N, C-alpha and C positions, 0 to 999 in steps of 0.2 A: 504494499500499500504506499502511496506517495502523498506527502503534504508539502505544498508550495515548493516543489523542486527538491526536497530532501528525501532521502531514503529512510524509511522507518525500519528499525531493526527488530521491532517487536518486544524488546525487553523493557522491563519497567525502569531499569536504571538509565537507559537511553532517554526515555521521556523525562525522567527527573532531571538529568543533567541539562538537556535542552531547555526545559522550563526555568531552571535556576539560571542558566546563562542569559536568557531573555530578561528575567527579572533583574539580574545584576547589571546588565547593559542598560536597561531602562533607568535604573537608579543613578548610574554614572552619568548618563545623558542629562537627567533631571538636575543633578548636582552642578554640572558644568553650566547649564542654562541659568540656574539660580545665581551662581557666582558671577557670570557675566552681567546679568541684570543688576546686580548690586554694585559691581565694580565699574561699570561704564556710566559716567555722568551724562545727564540729559544734555542734548546739543543746545537747547534753548532754555534758559532758566524760566521757571514759571512766572507769568506776568500777573500782577495784582488786578483785581477786578475794579471797575470804575466805581467811584463813590456816588451814591444817590444824589441827584441834583435836579432841582426844578428849573428847567430851561426858561420857563415863562418869567423868571425873576430878571432875566437879561434880555428878553425879547418881548416887547409889548404889542398890543393891537395897533398902536400908532406906528411902530416900526414896520409891522407887516403891511399896513396900508401904504406906507411909503414905498416898500419893495414892489408891491403889486400895482400901485397907482389907483386903487379903488378902495372903497370902504370894505372892511372885513368883518368876519365873525369867527369865534374860536371853533376849532374842531377838537372834540374831547375824546374821540374814539381811537386816536392814534398816539404813538409815543412822541417824546420831545414836546415842543411847543409849536402847535400848528394852527394856521388860520387859513380860511378860504374867503373868496370874494362874497360879499353879501348878496350879490345878484348874479344870475347865470349869464353866460355870454350868449350871443345870438344862436350859437350852435348847441346850446343846452348844457355846458359844463362850466365849472367855476375855476378861476385861477386859484392857486394855493401856494403857500409858503410855510416853511418850518425851520426850526433850529433844533439840532441835537447836540448836547454838550456831553463830553466825556472827560470827567475830572478824576484824578488819581491822587493817592496819598503821597507818592514819591515821584521825583523827577525821573528816576530810573524806570518806573512803571510807565510813566507817560511817554518817555522816549521810545520804549519798546513798542507801545501801542501805536504811536505815531509812525514808527518805522513800518509797522504792518500795514497801516493805511496807505502809506506811500507806495508800497509794493502792490497792494491790492488795486489801487486806482491809477497806477502807472504815472505818478507825478514826476514827469521827466520834462525839463525845459525843452522847448522846441517841438513838443508833440502838438498835433493838430487840435484846435479848439481849447488849448490849455494855455493860460497866461500866468506867469509868476507875478504875484502881487507884493509890492513892498509897502512898508509902513504899517503892517498889522502883525502883531506877535513876532515870533522869531522866524516864521516861515508861513507862506500862504499861497494858495493856488486858486484861480478862477477858471471854471470850465463852463462854456455855453455850448450846448448841443441841441441842434434842431432835431425834432422828433415828429415827423409827419406834419401836422398842422399846429404844432406847438414848439416851444423852446423850454429846455430845462437848463437853468443856471445854478451852479453850485460853487460856493466858495468854502474852502477848507482852510482853517487857521490853526496853527500850533503855537501854544504858549508854554510856560514853565511846567505847570501841573495839570494842564488841560489842553484839549483840542475841541474844535467844534465845526459843525457843518451848517451853513445857511443855504437853503435850497429854495428856488422859486420855479413854478411851472406856470406858463402863460402862453397865450396865443401870439404874443409879440415878444421879441427878445428883451429880457429885463435889462435895465441900465447897469452896466458895469460900475459906473460911478456911484450909483445908489447902493448897489450890493456892497461895494467897498466901504462906503460911509457907515452902513448899518453894521457891517462886520467889525469896523473899528470901534463903534459904540459898544458892541457885545464884548469884544476883547478887553476893552477898558474896565469892564465889570468883573472879569475873571482873573484868578491869580496866575 
């Protein structure tokens, strides 16, 4: 009789030796894997979680109205601090804007999180639709992307212990000057 390519000799001692060999081999492999798992440090140190922060303390309805160019009302069913146009456009949708703030306990955690955002969003000077913005925080980028019959403008700003995103969606391209002015106002209120 044959088991997985091995010849079975029929003796009980052969079965015992083979079973013991498999058990010992399994234990050795397990010990090696456990040793490696303990001795190899993580490639990336764990990043601290953002601190809870109410973004509406730095972004008001007046700021949102300035970004969108129309009267606004708050949106409470989404994260961050969000507003939409009080009236629908002729095509039946509402302009909207929001701010998301990511605040950290340490500069190291913030720098790690910001580095992740830079990679994720490809913040590379010279990239199409992306502008490096000076005068806000330690680093800032503005991206205006046409999307069918609308424009999405996003400004990302990095500061010492926080970074934030101001985004606006409208049927016309939001003013970069207004986006920058509101982002400067928000940045001034953050550490």
